[in-house]
C-alpha positions, 0 to 999 in steps of 0.5 A: 388762539382757538382760531389759529389752532383751528387753522393749523389743525388742518395739517398733521403736525407732530408735537415738535411742530405744534410747539414751534407754532406756539412759539412763533404764532401764538406767543408773540401776540400774547407777549405784546399784550402782557407787557401792559396787562397780565392775564387773570387766573381764569384766562391763564387756565383757558390758555393752558386748556387751549394749548393742550387741546391743540396738542392732543386733539382732545380734552384728555391729556395723554402725558402730564402737563408738568412733563410736557413743559420740561426740556427734551433733554430732561424727558419733556417736549419743550412745550412753552408754559404760556401762562407762566411766560406771560406773567414773567413778561409783565413782571420784567416790564414792571421791574424795567420801568420802575427800577432800571428806567426809574430816572426817565420822566414818564407818566407810566414809570411814575404811576408804576413806582407809585404802587410798586415802591413799597413792594420792591422795598420789602424785597430789598430791591429799592431804597425808601425815598420819602420825596416820591409819593407811594400807595400801600393799596396796590392793585391786584395785577401788581400784587400778583407779580409780587406773589409770583416772585415770592412763590418761585423764589426769584427775589434773589435775582438782581433787577438788572438780570430780569429779562424774560428769557433769562427768568424763564430759563432760571425757572425751567432749570429747576425741573428734574430729569424724568426717571425711566423705570429701572434705569439709573439717572445717568442712563436716563439722561443718555436716553432722553438725549437719544430720543431728542437727537437732531439726527431723528425726524420729528415723527420718530422723536414723538414715537420714541418719546411716547413709547417711553412715557406710556402715551401710545394709544395701545389697547392697554392704554385705551382700555384703562380709559374705557375707550376699547373693549379689551387689552389683547394685541391685534397681532397675536391676540393672546397677550396684552398690548403694551408698548413693550409687547408691541415692539419687542415681545410680539412674534411679529416684532421678533420676525421683523427684527430678524429680517433686519440683520442686513440693515444692522450689520454696519452698526451693531450685531443682532445679538447685541439688541435687547428690549433696551435697544429697541425702546431706549437705544441702549445696546449690549457691547462697546460701540462708537457714537456713530454706530449707536446713532445708526442702530438707533435710527434703524430701531426708530424706523423699526418701531414706525413700521410696526406702528403703521402695520398695527394701525392698518390692521386695527383700522382697515383690517389689512395685514402687512407682511414682514417683507412689506414692513422691511421695505417700509423701513428701507424707505425710511432709512433712505430718507435719512441718508438723503437728509445726511447728504443734504446736510453734508452739502450745506456744510 
């Protein structure tokens, strides 16, 4: 796993891209092993540490792991919980061999039933059969599967429904929607749907999501973790640098937003944009879905330009003008237009 992560770390992947690598490169190999042998607790912890070290590029977690495992529509990033998925695969394989395929005459099925028959009987999944030998001294890996089923409340699922994807979806369905402070639940659902929209690039999805989750490495975030000396905004110096200040309250952001009046006129007027529109895609007024989607794209490009200007100022000591940022936004919007044109051609 570490070797594969090391090879993929040579490319500047987004969180979406790294999650795809986990699904396609790492998980299939481990799933093949997990069908015959489940990982131990220490191995699960090591796997989880390696996954998040690859995602963040350091040992420090920027966002809680429980949030990262959630679906994008619930405020997460859909990172696969590999340790849990491996236990699910082993459990599904045990149930399939001992309950679904118990009529097949094989040494593996007979040995599994020898240890698992008493456990399945306590769950009500199998009837007692005195003609079949059994053993109450169950090995640790079968006991771990039994505990996993009881802990997650899966004993009510019928054996014929025990398929890895089905069980993992049932477990993830219990996740709650992440609440955005100050917004009702229905509005939060709309915000996460906008952040994970397919109309955005992966880079803009990550930027919008990190700004809402408080994971952007602004100076307030860095100072709290003793990674920088002060909290001041690099543009205006006087205020603390938070995501809200950087993308809304800062004079540089306000000047750039006023310069985008021409790009916004086809979607929403400049007067309808507040910090809710910049951060969450919530605009004041009644607009169509296409108008909201177009304005949200402009806001994502706007935040991308501000963030690029901020990084250039702090890392290279070079200051981008408002016109330079506006040209960058126009270039990003042009890429979106090309992407839409290609999608229309494919259709």
